[in-house]
C-alpha positions, 0 to 999 in steps of 0.5 A: 338881320336888323337888331331889335330897336330895344337892343340898339337902344340898350347897347349903343349910343346915338351916332350923329351922321357926319359929313366925311367929304373933304371941302372942294371947289366947284368943278369947272365946266371945261373939265366936265365936258372933257370927261364927258368926251372921254367917257363917250369915246370909250366903248369898254371902260375899266373903272377903279373906285375908292373910298372917295365914292363912299364918303358921299354915302356917309362912310369915312375914309382913311386919308382925306384931308381934315375929315379922314380917320388919320386926320381926325384921330390917332387910330390905325386900322387892324393889321392882319398879323395882329388879328391872326396871332392875338385873341385879345385883338380879335376880341377888341376888333369884333366887339367894335365891329359888332356895335358898329355893324347896324350903322355900317350895314345901313348905308346906301349907294349914292348917285355915283354908284347909280351912274356906274351901274347905269353905264354897265346896263348900257354896255359902256362899262366893261368892268369895275374894280372897287377897293371898298369893302362896303358892298355899296356897288352890289347894293346898286346892282353892279354885276361886272364887279370885283371887290379887290379887298373883299367885302365886310358883309361876308365872314370867312373861317381861317381854318376851313375857309367857309364863307358866311353872311356877316348878318348871321354872325350878328345874330350869334353875337347877340345870343352870346352877349345878351347883357353886354352894353357899351358907349361908343364914339365915331365909326371907322371906314371898315365898320369899326367903332371907337370903344375903350379897351376895358369895355370889351373884356367880357365880350364873347366871340363865336368860332366857326360852326363847321370847324371851330376855327377863327372867324375874320371879315372876308376883307384884306386887312392892312399888311395882307395881300390880295389873292393872286388869282384875283389880281390876275383876273383883274389884269385880264379884264383891264387887257380887254378894256380900252380906257381907264377911269379912276373914281374917288381913290388916291391910289396910295395902296399898291393893290389898286395902283398896280393897275394904273401902272399896267394901263400906262405900260399899255398906253391906255387913256386914263382919267381920274375923278377925285377931290385930292391928289392921287398917286397916278396923277402923272399917268392921267390924260385928264384929272377932274377935281370934284365930288364923285356923285356930282361929277358923274351925274352931270356928265351923265346928263350932258 
C-alpha cells in the first residue's frame, strides 16, 4: 500500500535522496578484462551480494568510509535481544520504521541487480545469496535467490510464526495512529529513520492478528543468528557451483564470510567486486575495485 499524499505531507518531512556510494577511482581496463574472463569460464556461478550493491539504489550501508551509517552518526542498529525484551524499544523501532517505510520500499533495482538477473536467465548464475534485506533482487526478477538475513518487506510473529506483508502492517499503523506526526532525519540501511525518543511516546504498535504476539520484521537483527536450515541450504548450493563472485560486500559479518571460508577449503576460484577492502581479500584470485553497477555492466558488454 502506498500512503496517501495527504498522509505523507502531514507525517513526514521531505527527505533529500543522498548519495551513499563511497568515492572510488576508475576501474582499470585490465581488471575488467580479467573479471570478464573469470565470469566467462564459470558455468555455475555462486554470487554473494552485500550492501554495496544497494547503495547505488540510494540505500545507505553501515560500514562504507565517509558515507556509511557508522561514519555519519553514532547510531547503531537494533539488537535482537533488546527488541525481544523491551516494549519501549519495539515502539521506538516501529515508529521509526513506519515513517521510513514509504521511502525505503520505493527504492528500485539498479544495473548491477539487472545484470545478475540476466546471468540467471542465461544459466550462468547458479545461485545468488544476498545479505541485503531490501528486496531489490526480487524486484529485479531474481528467482535462484536466498535472502540470508531475511527481508524487511515481510513481518513475522514471534508467537505463532505467521508471516505477513510489511505493506499490510503499514495500513494498520495508519489506522492506529491517525493523528501522530513527527519530523524526521536521515534514513538507515534497514528502513529505520532518525527520530527523537520523546517523539515516539504516543505511537501505537499493533500485535499479531492471529495470536496477539509480538510482530518483528522477518530479518536477522544484530545479535541473532541465521537459521541453520538456511545456512545448510546455501552450503549445498555452493557445493554445486564452480566459482564464487562477491559483489558489494565487505564480508565483515560471519554469516556471509563463512561461505568464503568453505569456498577456500574447496579450492574454488573467488573474485570480489567492491570499492573497499573485504575480510576475504586473501581468499580471492581476483579483486576488482569499483562501483558494482558500472563494473558488472561493462563486463556484460565485453
